[in-house]
C-alpha positions as CSV (number, residue, x, y, z in Angstrom):
1,M,3.3,-79.4,53.2
2,K,1.5,-77.0,55.6
3,T,4.2,-77.6,58.2
4,T,6.9,-76.6,55.8
5,V,5.1,-73.4,54.9
6,I,4.7,-72.5,58.6
7,W,8.4,-73.3,59.1
8,L,9.4,-71.0,56.2
9,I,7.2,-68.3,57.6
10,L,8.9,-68.7,61.0
11,I,12.3,-68.4,59.4
12,S,11.3,-65.3,57.5
13,L,9.9,-63.7,60.7
14,T,13.2,-64.5,62.5
15,L,15.3,-62.9,59.7
16,T,13.0,-59.9,59.7
17,S,13.4,-59.4,63.5
18,L,17.2,-59.6,63.0
19,L,16.9,-56.6,60.6
20,F,15.2,-54.6,63.3
21,N,17.7,-55.6,66.0
22,G,19.9,-52.5,65.9
23,I,17.1,-50.0,65.8
24,N,15.9,-48.8,69.3
25,P,12.4,-47.7,68.3
26,A,11.7,-51.0,66.6
27,R,11.0,-52.6,69.9
28,L,7.2,-52.8,69.2
29,A,7.8,-54.4,65.8
30,I,10.2,-57.0,67.2
31,M,7.7,-57.9,70.0
32,G,4.9,-58.1,67.3
33,L,7.0,-60.6,65.3
34,F,7.8,-62.5,68.5
35,T,4.0,-62.7,69.3
36,V,3.2,-64.0,65.8
37,K,6.0,-66.6,66.0
38,F,4.8,-67.8,69.4
39,I,1.3,-68.2,68.2
40,L,2.4,-70.1,65.1
41,V,4.6,-72.5,67.1
42,A,2.0,-73.0,69.7
43,F,-0.9,-73.7,67.4
44,Y,0.9,-75.6,64.6
45,F,3.7,-77.5,66.3
46,M,2.6,-77.9,69.9
47,G,-1.0,-79.0,69.1
48,I,-2.9,-76.2,70.8
49,R,-5.0,-76.1,67.6
50,E,-6.7,-79.3,68.7
51,A,-6.9,-78.5,72.4
52,H,-9.8,-77.3,74.5
53,T,-10.9,-73.6,73.9
54,F,-9.6,-72.7,77.3
55,W,-6.1,-73.5,76.4
56,K,-6.3,-71.6,73.1
57,V,-7.6,-68.5,74.8
58,F,-5.1,-68.9,77.7
59,S,-2.1,-69.3,75.4
60,V,-3.0,-66.2,73.4
61,F,-3.7,-64.2,76.6
62,L,-0.4,-65.3,78.1
63,I,1.7,-64.2,75.1
64,L,-0.2,-60.9,74.9
65,L,0.5,-60.4,78.6
66,I,4.2,-61.2,78.4
67,S,4.6,-59.1,75.3
68,G,2.8,-56.2,76.9
69,I,5.0,-56.4,80.0
70,I,8.2,-56.5,78.0
71,I,7.1,-53.6,75.8
72,F,6.2,-51.3,78.7
73,I,9.2,-52.0,80.9
């Protein structure tokens, strides 16, 4: 049941990012949605939730770093 709810949230975030696609200043919002989707997939479908704390912190740091680089380029 929880997996289905997370999947529905991911679908709704994807559809929301499609709405922002044609708007140039919406780059920050799209990257925010991408970041949330990455964290949901990593923690609920890839098993990072049960991993060592290092991998949890590293995965969140990595996505924030990648998002920051993409936003400021």
